[in-house]
C-alpha positions in Angstrom: -13.5 110.6 32.6 -14.5 113.0 29.8 -17.9 113.0 28.0 -18.3 110.5 25.2 -20.3 112.5 22.8 -21.3 112.2 19.1 -21.0 115.4 16.9 -24.2 115.7 14.7 -23.1 115.1 10.9 -24.4 117.7 8.6 -27.4 116.7 6.6 -27.6 118.3 3.0 -30.8 116.6 1.9 -32.9 115.8 4.7 -35.6 114.1 2.3 -33.5 111.5 1.4 -33.4 109.9 4.8 -37.2 109.6 4.9 -38.5 106.2 4.6 -41.0 104.6 2.9 -43.8 103.1 4.9 -44.4 100.1 2.8 -44.6 96.6 4.4 -41.2 95.3 2.9 -39.6 98.6 4.3 -40.6 97.8 7.7 -39.8 94.0 7.6 -36.1 95.3 6.2 -35.9 98.2 8.5 -32.9 98.8 10.6 -34.3 102.1 12.1 -34.4 102.1 15.9 -37.9 103.6 16.0 -39.4 101.1 13.5 -37.5 98.2 15.2 -39.0 99.6 18.5 -42.6 99.6 17.1 -42.2 96.0 15.9 -41.1 94.9 19.3 -44.6 96.7 20.7 -46.5 95.2 18.1 -45.1 91.7 18.8 -45.6 92.2 22.3 -49.4 93.1 21.8 -50.1 90.2 19.6 -48.4 88.0 22.2 -50.4 89.7 25.0 -53.8 88.9 23.5 -52.7 85.1 23.2 -51.4 85.1 26.9 -54.6 86.7 27.9 -56.8 84.1 26.2 -54.7 81.4 28.0 -55.5 82.9 31.1 -59.1 83.2 30.4 -59.4 79.8 29.7 -57.8 78.6 33.0 -60.0 81.2 35.0 -63.1 79.5 33.2 -61.6 76.0 34.5 -61.2 77.2 37.9 -64.5 79.2 38.3 -66.4 76.6 40.1 -65.4 73.3 42.1 -64.5 69.9 40.4 -64.8 71.6 36.5 -64.0 69.3 33.7 -64.2 72.3 31.2 -60.4 71.8 30.3 -58.5 68.3 30.4 -55.8 68.2 32.9 -53.0 67.8 30.3 -54.6 71.0 28.4 -54.6 73.0 31.7 -50.8 72.0 32.1 -50.0 73.2 28.4 -52.4 76.5 29.0 -50.3 77.1 32.3 -46.9 76.8 30.7 -47.6 78.7 27.6 -49.4 81.6 29.6 -46.2 82.0 32.0 -43.8 81.6 29.2 -45.5 84.1 26.7 -46.3 86.8 29.4 -42.7 86.9 30.9 -40.5 86.5 27.5 -42.9 87.4 24.8 -44.9 90.1 26.6 -43.2 92.1 29.5 -39.6 91.7 28.0 -40.1 92.6 24.5 -42.5 95.7 25.7 -39.7 97.1 27.7 -37.0 96.4 25.0 -39.4 98.0 22.5 -39.8 101.2 24.5 -36.0 101.2 25.3 -35.3 100.7 21.4 -37.3 103.4 20.3 -36.6 106.1 23.2 -33.0 105.6 24.4 -31.4 107.2 21.4 -34.0 109.9 21.2 -33.1 110.7 25.1 -29.5 110.9 24.7 -29.5 112.8 21.3 -28.3 109.9 19.2 -29.3 109.7 15.4 -29.7 105.7 16.1 -28.6 102.9 18.3 -24.8 101.9 17.9 -25.8 98.5 15.7 -28.7 98.9 13.6 -28.3 95.8 12.2 -27.7 93.7 15.4 -30.8 95.6 16.5 -32.9 94.0 13.7 -31.1 90.7 14.3 -32.4 90.7 17.8 -35.7 91.3 17.2 -36.3 88.5 14.5 -34.4 86.1 16.7 -37.0 86.8 19.5 -40.1 87.0 17.0 -38.7 83.5 15.7 -38.5 82.1 19.1 -41.9 83.0 20.0 -43.5 81.6 16.9 -41.2 78.4 17.4 -42.7 77.6 20.9 -46.0 78.1 19.7 -45.3 75.8 16.8 -45.5 72.8 19.5 -49.0 73.2 19.3 -49.4 72.2 15.8 -47.6 69.1 16.6 -50.3 68.4 19.0 -47.9 68.6 22.1 -47.3 71.9 23.8 -44.9 72.0 26.6 -46.5 71.1 29.9 -44.1 71.3 32.6 -44.6 74.9 33.9 -42.6 78.2 32.4 -39.5 77.3 34.9 -39.4 73.7 33.6 -38.6 72.0 36.8 -36.5 68.8 36.1 -37.2 65.9 36.2 -40.6 66.9 34.8 -38.9 68.3 31.5 -36.7 65.2 31.2 -37.7 62.5 28.4 -39.2 59.7 30.9 -42.0 62.5 32.1 -42.1 64.7 28.8 -41.7 62.3 25.8 -43.4 64.5 23.4 -41.3 67.3 21.7 -43.1 70.5 23.3 -40.1 70.5 25.7 -37.7 70.7 23.0 -39.7 73.6 21.1 -39.9 75.2 24.4 -36.1 75.1 25.1 -35.0 76.0 21.6 -37.4 79.1 21.3 -36.2 80.3 24.4 -32.6 79.8 23.4 -33.4 82.1 20.3 -35.1 84.6 22.5 -32.3 84.6 24.9 -29.6 85.2 22.3 -31.7 88.0 20.5 -32.1 89.6 24.0 -28.5 89.6 25.1 -27.9 91.3 21.6 -30.3 94.0 22.3 -28.9 94.4 25.9 -25.3 94.8 24.6 -26.6 97.2 21.9 -28.3 99.4 24.4 -25.2 99.5 26.9 -23.0 100.6 23.8 -25.5 103.1 22.8 -25.7 105.0 25.9 -22.3 105.0 26.6 -20.7 105.8 23.3 -23.5 107.9 21.5 -24.6 110.6 24.0 -24.8 114.0 22.8 -22.4 116.7 23.8 -23.4 117.5 27.6 -25.4 114.5 28.4 -23.1 113.2 31.1 -24.1 110.1 33.0 -25.3 112.6 35.8 -27.6 114.3 33.3 -29.1 110.8 31.9 -32.7 110.7 32.0 -33.6 108.1 34.4 -35.4 105.9 32.0 -32.3 105.6 30.1 -30.2 105.0 33.3 -32.3 102.3 34.5 -32.2 100.9 30.8 -28.6 100.6 30.8 -28.4 99.0 34.4 -31.1 96.6 33.0 -29.2 95.9 30.0 -26.2 94.8 32.2 -28.7 92.4 34.0 -29.5 90.9 30.7 -26.1 90.3 29.7 -25.1 88.6 32.8 -28.2 86.7 33.5 -29.6 85.5 30.4 -26.4 83.5 29.9 -27.3 81.4 32.8 -30.6 80.5 31.5 -28.9 79.6 28.1 -26.4 77.3 29.5 -29.4 75.5 31.5 -31.4 75.0 28.3 -28.3 73.5 26.4 -27.8 71.0 29.2 -31.4 70.1 29.2 -31.4 70.0 25.5 -28.4 67.4 25.7 -30.4 65.5 28.2 -33.3 65.0 26.0 -31.7 64.9 22.7 -28.3 62.7 23.6 -29.4 60.9 26.7 -27.2 62.7 29.1 -27.5 63.0 32.7 -27.5 66.6 34.0 -30.7 66.6 35.7 -31.9 63.1 35.7 -32.1 61.8 39.1 -32.2 58.2 38.3 -28.8 58.4 36.5 -27.3 60.5 39.2 -28.2 63.9 38.0 -29.7 66.3 40.2 -33.0 68.3 39.7 -31.8 70.8 42.3 -28.8 71.8 39.9 -31.5 73.0 37.4 -33.2 75.1 40.2 -29.8 76.5 41.0 -29.3 77.5 37.2 -32.8 78.6 36.4 -33.3 80.9 39.4 -29.9 82.4 39.2 -31.3 83.6 36.2 -34.9 84.0 37.2 -34.4 86.3 40.1 -32.4 88.7 38.1 -35.0 88.4 35.4 -37.5 89.7 37.8 -35.8 93.0 37.9 -35.2 93.0 34.1 -38.8 93.2 33.8 -38.9 95.6 36.5 -36.3 98.2 36.3 -37.3 99.8 32.8 -40.9 100.1 34.5 -39.1 102.1 37.2 -37.4 104.3 34.6 -41.1 105.1 33.2 -42.4 105.8 36.4 -39.4 108.3 37.1 -40.1 110.1 33.8 -44.0 110.4 34.1 -44.6 111.5 37.5 -41.9 114.5 37.5 -43.4 115.9 34.2 -47.1 115.5 35.5 -46.1 116.8 39.0 -44.3 119.7 37.4 -41.3 119.1 39.7 -37.8 117.4 39.2 -37.3 114.0 40.4 -36.8 114.0 44.3 -33.4 112.5 45.0 -32.1 111.8 41.5 -28.7 110.6 42.8 -31.1 108.1 45.2 -32.9 106.7 42.4 -30.1 106.0 40.2 -27.6 104.5 42.9 -30.5 102.3 44.5 -31.1 101.0 40.8 -27.2 99.8 40.9 -27.7 98.6 44.3 -31.0 96.3 43.0 -29.0 95.0 40.1 -26.1 93.7 42.5 -28.4 92.4 45.0 -30.6 90.7 42.6 -27.6 88.1 42.0 -27.3 87.1 45.7 -31.1 86.3 46.3 -32.0 83.2 43.9 -32.2 80.7 46.6 -35.1 82.1 48.2 -37.2 80.4 45.7 -35.7 77.2 47.1 -36.4 77.5 50.7 -38.8 74.3 50.5 -36.2 72.3 49.2 -33.7 72.0 52.1 -30.8 73.6 51.4 -29.8 74.1 55.3 -30.1 76.5 57.7 -27.1 78.3 56.9 -28.2 79.0 53.2 -31.7 79.9 54.4 -30.5 82.5 56.6 -28.3 84.1 54.0 -30.7 84.2 51.4 -33.5 85.2 53.9 -31.1 88.2 54.5 -30.4 89.1 51.0 -34.2 89.0 50.4 -35.1 91.5 53.2 -32.2 93.6 52.3 -33.2 94.1 48.5 -36.2 95.8 49.8 -34.2 98.6 50.9 -33.3 100.2 47.6 -36.8 99.5 46.2 -38.4 101.1 49.2 -36.4 104.1 48.4 -37.7 104.4 45.0 -41.0 104.7 46.4 -40.4 107.3 48.7 -38.6 109.2 45.8 -41.9 109.1 43.6 -43.9 110.1 46.7 -42.0 113.1 47.7 -41.8 114.1 43.9 -45.6 114.2 43.9 -45.8 115.7 47.3 -46.6 119.4 47.2 -46.5 119.2 43.1 -49.0 120.8 40.7 -50.6 117.3 39.7 -52.0 117.0 36.5 -54.3 113.6 36.4 -53.8 112.4 32.8 -54.3 108.8 32.1 -50.4 108.4 32.4 -50.5 109.8 35.8 -53.4 107.7 37.0 -51.7 104.8 36.0 -48.5 105.6 37.4 -50.1 106.7 40.7 -51.8 103.3 40.8 -48.5 101.9 40.1 -47.2 103.1 43.5 -50.3 101.3 45.2 -50.2 98.0 43.4 -46.6 97.4 43.2 -46.1 98.5 47.0 -48.5 95.5 47.7 -46.7 93.2 45.7 -43.4 94.1 47.4 -44.6 93.8 50.9 -46.1 90.5 50.2 -42.7 89.5 48.4 -41.0 90.9 51.6 -43.1 88.3 53.8 -41.5 85.1 51.8 -38.1 86.1 53.3 -39.3 85.0 56.3 -38.4 81.1 56.1 -41.1 79.3 58.0 -43.7 81.5 56.0 -42.3 80.7 52.7 -42.4 77.1 53.7 -46.2 77.4 54.6 -47.2 79.3 51.6 -44.8 78.8 48.8 -46.9 76.3 46.9 -50.2 78.3 47.6 -52.0 80.9 45.3 -50.4 83.6 47.5 -47.6 83.3 45.3 -49.5 84.0 42.3 -51.0 86.8 43.6 -47.7 88.2 44.6 -46.3 87.7 41.2 -49.0 89.3 39.4 -49.3 92.2 41.9 -45.3 92.8 41.0 -45.8 92.0 37.2 -48.8 93.3 36.2 -49.7 95.6 39.1 -46.2 97.0 38.6 -44.7 96.4 35.2 -47.7 96.4 33.1 -49.5 99.8 34.9 -46.2 101.6 34.3 -46.1 100.4 30.5 -49.6 101.8 30.1 -48.3 104.9 31.9 -45.5 105.1 29.2 -47.7 104.2 26.4 -50.2 107.2 27.1 -47.1 109.3 27.8 -45.0 108.8 24.9 -48.0 107.8 22.3 -48.0 111.5 20.8 -44.4 111.4 20.4 -44.6 107.9 18.5 -47.5 108.9 16.3 -48.2 112.9 16.4 -51.6 112.3 18.0 -52.9 112.3 21.6 -54.8 109.2 22.7 -58.5 110.1 24.1 -58.5 111.0 27.8 -62.1 109.7 28.0 -61.5 106.4 26.8 -58.2 106.3 28.6 -60.0 107.2 31.8 -62.3 104.3 31.1 -59.6 101.9 30.5 -57.6 102.8 33.7 -60.7 102.5 35.9 -61.8 99.0 34.5 -58.2 97.8 34.4 -57.5 98.9 38.1 -60.8 97.1 39.5 -60.6 94.1 37.1 -56.9 93.7 38.3 -57.7 94.1 41.9 -60.7 91.9 42.0 -59.0 89.2 40.0 -55.7 88.9 42.1 -56.5 90.4 45.6 -58.9 87.4 46.4 -56.0 85.1 45.6 -54.4 86.0 48.7 -57.0 84.7 50.7 -57.4 81.6 48.5 -53.6 81.1 49.4 -54.0 81.7 53.1 -57.2 79.1 52.8 -54.8 76.5 51.5 -55.5 76.4 47.8 -52.4 75.1 46.1 -51.3 76.5 42.7 -50.8 74.7 39.6 -53.6 72.6 40.0 -56.3 71.4 37.6 -59.5 71.6 39.6 -60.3 71.7 43.0 -62.7 70.2 45.7 -65.9 71.9 47.1 -63.9 73.3 50.0 -65.4 76.2 52.1 -65.2 79.6 50.3 -63.1 78.3 47.5 -65.8 78.1 44.9 -66.9 81.7 45.9 -63.3 83.0 45.8 -62.3 81.7 42.5 -65.6 82.7 40.9 -64.9 86.3 42.0 -61.4 86.1 40.9 -62.7 84.7 37.2 -65.1 87.6 37.1 -62.3 89.9 37.7 -60.4 88.3 35.0 -63.0 88.9 32.4 -63.3 92.5 33.6 -59.6 92.8 33.1 -59.6 91.4 29.7 -62.5 93.8 28.7 -60.6 96.8 29.8 -58.1 96.1 27.2 -61.0 96.7 24.6 -61.1 100.3 25.5 -57.4 100.5 25.0 -57.6 98.9 21.3 -60.5 101.0 20.7 -58.5 104.2 21.8 -55.8 103.1 19.3 -58.0 102.4 16.3 -59.8 105.9 17.3 -56.5 107.5 17.2 -55.7 106.9 13.7 -58.3 108.8 12.4 -59.9 110.9 15.0 -57.0 111.5 17.4 -55.9 115.1 18.3 -52.8 116.6 16.7 -50.3 116.6 19.4 -47.4 118.8 18.4 -43.7 118.4 19.6 -44.3 118.5 23.1 -47.7 118.3 24.3 -47.0 117.5 28.0 -44.5 120.4 28.2 -41.7 117.7 29.2 -38.0 118.1 29.7 -36.1 115.4 27.9 -34.5 115.5 24.5 -37.1 113.1 22.9 -39.6 116.0 23.0 -37.0 118.3 21.3 -37.7 116.6 17.7 -40.8 116.4 15.7 -43.8 113.9 16.5 -43.4 111.5 15.2 -39.6 111.6 15.0 -37.9 111.8 11.4 -35.7 108.9 10.4 -32.7 111.1 11.3 -34.2 112.0 14.8 -32.2 115.4 15.1 -31.4 117.9 12.5 -29.6 119.8 15.4 -29.7 118.4 19.1 -30.3 121.4 21.6 -27.7 122.4 24.0 -27.6 120.1 27.2 -26.2 122.0 30.7 -28.6 119.9 33.0 -30.6 116.9 33.6 -33.8 119.0 32.2 -32.4 120.3 29.0 -35.7 121.5 27.5 -36.7 123.2 30.9 -33.4 124.9 30.6 -33.8 125.9 27.0 -37.3 127.7 28.0 -35.9 129.4 31.2 -32.5 131.0 30.2 -32.2 132.9 33.6 -32.4 129.8 35.8 -30.0 128.2 33.4 -27.4 130.9 33.8 -27.9 130.7 37.4 -27.1 126.8 37.2 -24.1 127.5 35.0 -22.8 130.0 37.3 -22.8 127.8 40.4 -21.0 125.1 38.2 -18.5 127.9 37.3 -18.2 128.8 41.0 -17.6 125.1 42.1 -14.5 124.9 39.5 -12.9 128.2 41.0 -13.2 126.8 44.7 -9.7 125.9 46.1 -8.9 122.4 45.8 -8.4 120.2 49.1 -4.9 119.8 50.4 -2.5 117.3 49.1 -2.1 114.6 51.4 0.8 113.9 53.6 3.9 112.3 52.3 3.5 109.9 55.0 0.1 108.5 53.5 1.9 106.2 51.0 0.4 107.4 47.7 0.8 111.1 46.4 -2.1 112.8 45.3 -0.5 113.6 41.6 0.2 109.5 41.5 -3.5 109.0 42.2 -4.5 111.5 39.7 -2.0 110.0 37.0 -3.3 106.5 37.8 -7.0 107.7 37.4 -6.3 109.6 34.2 -4.7 106.6 32.7 -7.4 104.3 33.7 -9.9 107.0 32.3 -8.0 107.3 28.9 -8.0 103.5 28.4 -11.9 103.4 29.3 -12.5 106.2 26.9 -10.6 104.7 24.2 -12.5 101.4 24.9 -15.7 103.1 24.7 -14.7 105.1 21.4 -14.2 101.7 19.8 -18.0 101.0 19.5 -17.3 97.3 18.1 -14.7 96.3 21.0 -16.9 97.5 23.5 -19.5 95.3 22.2 -17.3 92.4 21.8 -16.0 92.8 25.6 -19.6 92.6 26.6 -20.4 89.6 24.3 -17.3 87.9 25.9 -18.5 88.7 29.3 -21.7 87.1 28.6 -20.1 83.9 27.4 -17.9 83.7 30.3 -20.9 83.3 32.5 -22.2 80.6 30.0 -19.1 78.7 30.5 -18.9 79.3 34.2 -22.3 77.4 34.6 -20.6 74.4 32.3 -17.5 74.4 34.7 -19.8 74.6 37.7 -21.9 71.6 36.7 -18.6 69.6 35.9 -17.1 70.5 39.3 -20.6 69.9 41.0 -20.7 66.1 39.7 -16.9 65.3 39.9 -17.1 66.2 43.5 -19.8 63.7 44.2 -19.1 59.8 43.9 -19.0 58.8 40.4 -18.9 55.1 39.0 -17.1 53.9 36.1 -14.6 56.0 33.7 -13.6 59.5 35.3 -11.0 62.1 34.6 -8.4 60.2 36.7 -8.6 57.1 34.8 -9.3 58.1 31.2 -7.6 61.8 30.7 -4.0 62.4 29.5 -2.9 65.4 31.2 0.4 65.4 29.6 -0.7 64.8 26.1 -3.3 67.5 26.3 -0.8 69.9 27.6 1.2 69.7 24.5 -2.0 70.9 22.5 -2.6 73.4 25.1 0.6 75.0 24.6 -0.1 75.1 21.0 -3.4 76.8 21.8 -1.8 79.4 24.1 1.1 80.2 21.6 -1.5 81.1 19.4 -2.5 83.8 21.4 1.0 85.3 20.9 1.0 84.9 17.0 -2.6 86.7 16.8 -1.2 89.7 18.9 1.7 89.6 16.6 -0.5 89.7 13.5 -2.5 92.7 15.3 0.8 94.4 16.0 1.9 94.1 12.1 -1.1 95.3 11.1 -1.1 98.4 13.6 2.5 99.2 12.5 1.8 98.5 9.1 4.5 96.1 8.6 4.7 92.9 6.8 4.0 89.6 8.2 0.3 89.9 8.9 -0.4 86.9 6.7 2.1 84.8 8.2 1.2 85.8 11.6 -2.6 85.0 10.9 -1.6 81.7 9.0 0.5 80.8 12.3 -2.5 81.3 14.4 -4.9 79.2 12.3 -2.5 76.5 12.2 -1.9 76.4 15.9 -5.8 76.5 16.4 -6.1 73.7 14.1 -3.7 71.5 16.0 -5.2 72.1 19.0 -8.8 70.9 17.5 -7.2 68.1 16.0 -5.7 67.0 19.4 -9.1 67.6 21.0 -10.8 65.1 18.3 -8.0 62.4 19.2 -8.9 62.7 22.6 -12.5 62.2 21.6 -11.6 59.3 19.9 -9.7 57.8 22.5 -12.5 58.4 25.0 -15.2 56.7 22.4 -13.0 53.8 21.8 -12.9 53.2 26.1 -16.8 53.8 25.7 -16.8 57.0 27.4 -19.8 58.6 25.9 -22.4 61.5 26.6 -25.0 59.3 27.6 -22.9 56.8 29.8 -22.6 58.6 32.9 -22.3 62.1 34.8 -18.3 62.5 33.6 -19.2 61.9 30.0 -22.1 64.2 30.0 -20.3 67.1 31.6 -16.8 66.6 29.8 -18.1 66.3 26.5 -20.5 69.4 26.9 -17.7 71.4 28.3 -15.0 70.6 26.1 -17.3 70.4 23.1 -18.6 74.0 23.6 -15.2 75.1 23.6 -13.9 73.5 20.7 -17.2 75.0 18.8 -15.9 78.3 19.9 -12.3 77.4 18.5 -13.9 76.5 15.3 -15.8 79.7 14.9 -12.7 81.6 15.5 -10.6 79.6 13.1 -13.5 80.9 10.7 -13.3 84.4 11.5 -9.2 84.3 11.2 -9.7 82.5 7.9 -12.0 85.3 6.7 -9.5 88.0 7.7 -6.5 86.4 6.2 -8.6 86.1 3.0 -9.5 89.6 3.0 -5.7 90.8 3.6 -4.5 88.8 0.6 -7.0 90.6 -1.8 -7.1 94.1 -0.5 -5.6 96.7 1.6 -6.7 96.5 5.3 -8.8 99.7 6.0 -10.0 101.0 9.4 -13.1 98.6 9.6 -10.8 95.7 8.9 -8.5 96.8 11.6 -11.2 97.0 14.0 -12.5 93.5 12.8 -9.1 92.2 13.5 -8.9 93.7 17.0 -12.3 91.9 17.7 -11.6 88.7 16.5 -8.1 89.1 18.7 -10.0 89.5 21.8 -12.3 86.7 21.0 -9.1 84.4 20.3 -7.7 85.6 23.5 -11.0 84.8 25.5 -11.2 81.4 23.9 -7.5 80.7 25.5 -8.4 82.1 28.8 -11.4 79.7 28.8 -9.2 76.7 27.9 -6.8 77.6 30.7 -9.9 77.3 33.3 -11.0 74.2 31.5 -7.8 72.5 31.3 -7.1 73.5 34.9 -10.2 72.1 36.3 -10.8 69.1 34.3 -7.2 68.0 33.4 -5.2 69.1 36.5 -7.6 69.4 39.3 -9.8 66.2 38.4 -6.7 63.9 37.8 -4.6 64.9 40.8 
């Protein structure tokens, strides 16, 4: 596929692009750099809140038989701490860095969809605030950040704290998916000339892979939250065991999101380390291709290991063996990265700046966390340790010793670019050592507590041998770790007035973000430097070596090609080339249409959402259900007529798109026909509901009602949204001439409508044909 590049537009008056730094300007901004800073500031605020929650828990656990906190208060703090640190600190921090840096790294002026970027941020902020609004109502969520059923169901959590938690996470999830789509489209469609995928900075590479993980994994969480809310609000039966529901199904859905989420919180951190270590080692990254390829391998394998969180559930030996093997296998590409980073440092002219110190410490801390994680792939060991403090130590070594150490390295590295000033190395050194010591004192002893038998998630504990001493050490370390952040805050505050001017490229780095001023202007680049290799700024300052590189590339192109395949091989070489060329042109055409590409990603995420709802229906239909079921109450023949109407609407919307493309009459007619057929389908669906309600088939009656109404109801909601969009286009087409933007909008809506039809084919096949056979 040829390069996808954006040509810099001419700027007549650069001053007109400068933004005012008023509060209103920040709140209404769509500039990717300001949105990135807002992400970081929001994460910093929640980091303080989540850290205070951790300190209160460590005070409670400092001594045996302590009553500093009530049991219910401890459970609330435990839940809020986990939720805050995962969804409101780590993920927003990495998204903030990605939003700020990726367009700069690829030579773009902004992200692909600036308004969608702002919407994603505000959805995340709203979701975080909404979760904490539960405290104002006197009942924060108290069932753990994983919200295991049945603890999260009404009989066990009757207060609204769980509802605040689920609705808040839904908002965060939708905003995060929007951010992921935006980053993917930006990287694929807005790269400057010369920035091919093989020359993409590794932070941008890992952000791209991470964004695909977000788009695929988050819908599973959203579907789980929807089912939980329907259970709690409409008295459905998805996860209520006394009504036939399965708490195990919640765990499957949650961890099918939860384990990819671990890598969502880690892969961008890998990207940060892959940028920091080469610069301060004065060497290019060792094995660029291996680092990039292993990232893709990690992403793929992350979807095949979720059940290693469920070894203690009793899934059976075959399932345990499969997921144990997958858990061991995923350590291989992760280990490759560790070796790549170590070999990059080996023999390099290392400069131990604060950023490099955090990056080097990351290698140690993350390796400890990774090794302790591989241990849990051994099923008998997992059975013994899964509910102990070894798990607590492991997850903190991965997410704090790994991700947060990398984040600190990235902040010290890119702070000069964001602000134009250098942070104090003296305060940075104090920050590093207090963080490293405090972190290890806090969490290393928790391995010993776990091996000694102390279980996690407990409010207090008896005076067992050594438990009190080890917990006191851990609590002292937690306060030292909290105190380390004071050096960080002092460094940031000092930087405003006393920070040393950084210049455009204080580290003599190589990627494009260092080619513009510090901080960058609103338009990012007046002119993007030429890109001929993976280190464009190094090439720019070493033209002789650059010429050699270009000559080698030229020689490669002049080398004779491999001989053609034999005619007896089945497919001729030119046929393969024609097919590849056609596929490449199709993909390139898709990528050039940013909106259509984004809609395709959105529909992929929606497909995962519906797949989870269909899986729940199949899971329960396969069990013995009492009372009404699909075989006794559904009418496939009658619904088949309405299905035919919906499928026919795909043809009419295609004809509308064709009429617009060929500038012929009939656009309004075909759009009206599509809306009519969709409305007929909705009418048939409402008639089906009316009939079922007359036969006392409700959401709350049994599992068939719960799964049927949820699955078909969400499809009907999508049809309704599609009709509104089609109606909007119809009104626009009647009032004015359809321009390029309106044509693209119709393409996107048409794709959405085809998706709705395809989903209904799956629903009709499973619910009306398979279930009633």
